[in-house]
C-alpha positions as CSV (number, residue, x, y, z in Angstrom):
1,S,-69.1,156.0,268.1
2,K,-71.4,156.4,265.0
3,D,-74.3,154.8,266.8
4,L,-73.8,157.0,269.9
5,K,-73.6,160.1,267.7
6,G,-76.9,159.1,265.9
7,A,-78.6,158.5,269.2
8,M,-77.5,161.9,270.5
9,E,-78.8,163.6,267.3
10,I,-82.2,161.9,267.9
11,L,-82.2,163.0,271.6
12,I,-81.3,166.6,270.6
13,E,-84.1,166.7,268.0
14,Q,-86.6,165.4,270.7
15,K,-85.4,168.2,273.0
16,R,-85.8,170.7,270.2
17,Q,-89.4,169.6,269.6
18,K,-90.2,169.7,273.3
19,L,-88.8,173.3,273.5
20,S,-91.0,174.4,270.6
21,T,-94.2,173.3,272.5
22,V,-93.6,174.4,276.1
23,E,-95.4,177.3,277.5
24,K,-92.8,178.4,280.0
25,L,-89.3,178.2,278.7
26,D,-87.7,179.1,282.1
27,E,-88.7,175.7,283.5
28,H,-86.8,174.0,280.7
29,M,-83.7,176.1,280.3
30,D,-80.7,173.8,280.8
31,F,-77.4,173.6,279.0
32,A,-78.7,171.6,276.0
33,S,-81.5,174.2,275.6
34,Q,-79.0,177.0,275.6
35,L,-77.0,175.3,272.9
36,I,-80.2,174.7,270.8
37,F,-81.1,178.4,271.1
38,A,-77.5,179.4,270.2
39,Q,-77.9,177.3,267.0
40,N,-81.3,179.0,266.3
41,R,-79.5,182.4,266.5
42,G,-76.8,181.2,264.2
43,D,-74.1,181.2,266.8
44,L,-73.5,177.4,266.6
45,T,-73.9,174.8,263.9
46,A,-76.0,171.6,264.5
47,E,-72.6,169.7,264.6
48,N,-71.4,172.1,267.3
49,V,-74.5,171.4,269.4
50,N,-74.3,167.6,268.9
51,Q,-70.6,167.6,269.8
52,C,-71.1,169.7,272.9
53,V,-73.9,167.5,274.2
54,L,-72.0,164.3,273.4
55,E,-68.9,165.5,275.2
56,M,-71.0,166.6,278.2
57,M,-72.5,163.1,278.4
58,I,-69.2,161.3,278.0
59,A,-66.9,163.5,280.1
60,A,-69.2,164.4,283.0
61,P,-68.6,161.3,285.1
62,D,-64.9,161.6,284.9
63,T,-64.7,165.3,285.5
64,L,-67.2,165.1,288.3
65,S,-65.3,162.4,290.2
66,V,-62.0,164.3,289.8
67,T,-63.6,167.6,291.0
68,L,-65.2,165.9,294.0
69,F,-61.9,164.2,294.9
70,F,-60.0,167.5,294.9
71,M,-62.9,169.2,296.8
72,L,-62.7,166.6,299.5
73,I,-58.9,166.9,299.8
74,L,-59.2,170.7,300.1
75,I,-61.9,170.4,302.8
76,A,-59.7,167.9,304.7
77,E,-56.7,170.3,304.5
78,H,-58.8,173.3,305.8
79,P,-60.6,172.2,309.0
80,T,-62.0,175.7,309.7
81,V,-63.7,175.6,306.3
82,E,-65.0,172.1,307.1
83,E,-66.4,173.4,310.4
84,E,-68.2,176.3,308.7
85,M,-69.6,173.9,306.1
86,M,-70.9,171.6,308.9
87,K,-72.5,174.6,310.6
88,E,-74.2,175.6,307.4
89,I,-75.5,172.1,306.8
90,D,-76.9,172.0,310.4
91,T,-78.5,175.3,309.9
92,V,-80.2,174.3,306.6
93,T,-81.2,170.8,307.7
94,G,-82.2,171.8,311.3
95,K,-79.7,169.3,312.7
96,Q,-81.8,166.4,311.4
97,K,-80.1,163.0,311.3
98,L,-79.6,162.0,307.7
């Protein structure tokens, strides 16, 4: 846990350095960037930023899989919604075979 925390601090510092040198911020504005800017404004501490990024990295696979599971169940329970989604996919992809 301590090693992971240390590695995360290094990655956040690298991100901080990158943000200080980019010309167009809008191309680099992700969640970690927003957290770093919140710290710069005094809204968060460095520990807050580190903890948020660490939790995002650790929790994301679990929460994503649970979210996708429930999304698929809801789609299966609502065939009209599934049909509309398929129409939208066909419209966007031009009915290409994937």
